[in-house]
N, C-alpha and C positions, 0 to 999 in steps of 0.2 A: 630418514636416517643416511649418515656417510659412511663412507668403504672407512673401516678402522685400518691402521699402518703395520704392516709385518714385516719384521725382518728377513729376507732369504738368505742362505748359504748359498753363494755361486762358484765352481770351481774352475767355471769356462771345460769341465769332461758332458759327458751327455747326458746322465740325470739331472744333476743337479738345475739346467736350467730350463728343462721341461717342469720341475717342479715350480720354479720360481711364475715361468707362465701360468699355472693353472691355479694357482693359487692368486695371481691377478686376477684371477672372474671372479674373487670376490674382496681381495681385499688392495690395498694400495700396498705397490713392494717396495724392500728399500734394499737392493741385493748389497750383500759384503761379502768383497773377496778378501781370503788371505792369501797374501803375496808370500810364495816360500821361498822366492829366491834368494842364495842360492842352493838351496836344496831342490830348485828342479831350475833349466836351463832358462836363458833370458828369452828366448823365442815362444817358451812356455806360457810367461806372463803373458806378452805379448797378443799371442793366442786368445786367451782369456779374454782381453780386453777387445778383444775381436769378436768370438764369440757375445761379449756382454753387449756392444753396439747392436750388435745386430736383436738381440734378444729383447732391448727396449721398443723397438717395432713391435712389438707383439706386446710386452708386459707394462709400457707406457708409465716407467718410472721415470723421477726427475733426476734423479744420482745413485752413484757408484759408488759403495763406504769401501775403500782401500786400506786394510790395514796387515802390517809388517809385521810378517810372521818368524823369519827365521830367525832371529835371538833368542824368542820363546824354547823354540827347535833345539838351538844351543845348550839350554838351559837345560830342555825334557833330556836328553841324550846323555847326559852329563852321571845320568844315574845308570848305570851299566848292569849294574845286577838288577833291577827291571826292567832290561829292554823289552822285553815282551811284551811290557806295558805301555812301550811308545806311544803305540796310536790312540791307546784308549786316551793317555793321557794329553795329547795333540788333541783329539775331540771333544774333551771334556771341558777343555782349556778354551776350545772354538766356543762351545756353549755359552762359558761364562762371560769372557771377550761380548758374543751375540745379548746374552741378556742386559750386559753394559750400555750396549748402541740401544736395545729400547726403551733402555730406561732415556738416554739422552734426547733422544728422536720421537720417545712417547709413543712408540710400540704398543703394540698385543700381545705378539706370539712371535715366536724363532718358526723358518719352514726350512727344511730340509729336502734333500735328494735320496737319503738314503730308503735304501731298498733291503726286504729281510734276505738276511743270509749272501749278502753282493761281495762280501767284504766280510774281516774276522772284528771288525767294529760293528759291522750289522748283525751279529747274532741276535737272537732273544734278551738274553742274557746281556748282551754289550751293550745293546738299546738301552735295556731300565737302567745299566750303571753308568754311565754316561749321562745320562735325563734324569738320574735323581738330585734332588736340591737346585735344578734349576728354579728361577722363580714363575718364568713364563711357560705358557703350554707350548709345547715343539711339534708341529703340524708334518704327516710325511705321508701327501699325495703320494705315492709312490711304493709305499710298502709290501703290498703285493703284488707287484709289478716284477717282470724278470725284465733281462736284460732286452729281447727280442721285443717284448712290448714297446718298452720305454721307447726304445730306437723308432719304433711305427708313429708311435705318438708325437715325439718330434719331429720326423718328418710330418705328418697331416698338420702340426703346428707352422711349418716352413720355418724350421728355426736350427735341424739339421744341418754340421759342419763335419766333410769326411777327416776332416783334420781337431781335434779336441785336446785340452788340456788337460792334466791328470797326473803325471808322474810327481812318483817323490824319490828323492835319495836316501829319505830317512828312515823308509819302512823296512822293520826290522825283519830277517829271515824268518820266525817261528814267533807271529804275532799272540799273542791271547786271543781266545777265544770264549772263554770264561773267565771273566776277570773276577776277584773279588773285590766287594766297593771300599771296605776299608783298606788295601792296599793302596789302590785307585786316589782315594780320598789322601790316605796322607802322602801320596806321589807329587799330587796338584798343590799343593799346603806346601810346594818347600820354597821357602823366601826369595831364592833365586829365580825362580820362575815366576814368581808373583810381581816383583821388582820389573822383569823382561816383560811383563805382559802392561804394565802400569807403563813404563818406559814407550810402548809399542805405541800407545796411543798419540804420543806426543810426533809418532807420525804418519799417522794417516793423510790419505790421499781422497780430498772428495774429488770424483769424475760426474762434469757435468755435459761436458761437449764432446768427448772424445778426441778433445785433440790438446789436450793436454801430454807434456812431454814425457813417456812412460819410460826411456830409456835413462833421461834425464832424473829422474825419479828412483829406479835402480840405483843408481852411483851414491844417490846420497843412501840410499839405508846402511853404504858400510860403515857412515859417521853417527849414526843412532846411538 
């Protein structure tokens, strides 16, 4: 029986490349990177691509799917009343896009680098809220590990980078740590957010060689 395909959310930070590398032991992995530019600097995206290029030596994937995320973030941030839910709305919408990518690619699950309690979206309550209603299983190989343990594994796997991607200018000052599922579901059902998500599929970049024009790609995002 051959390996099943899974879609791995890879930010270019410390955790998600480790999760992807571990998942690659049992699955064929398809990394999915959400490009936050200009909610991060241009250099952050280029660092993420370098991390993914090096990760390919270990995870042996055929391509990376880059999805433009800034317009979705724009739509999420327009709801100032529920600003504390911004990261949760962002995360759940990422899962919805990953769900759609699974359907397009024939993948059987979603892998994340989430680790319990490291971020506001990663409390036990919020993990449950953001996972609710997703059609595919969400695999979290790092769930019970802390940052030090994850860093150690990264070095053992040979994928450690001194410089990692990971900043986001859209993070609220006081993110919600115990979300109410009904509130989050209402937020992500916003028609403007859903239109931005659908439009984002038109701007997907498939990275196969890592010789692609990444700076040129960032320039095109303003016209989406």
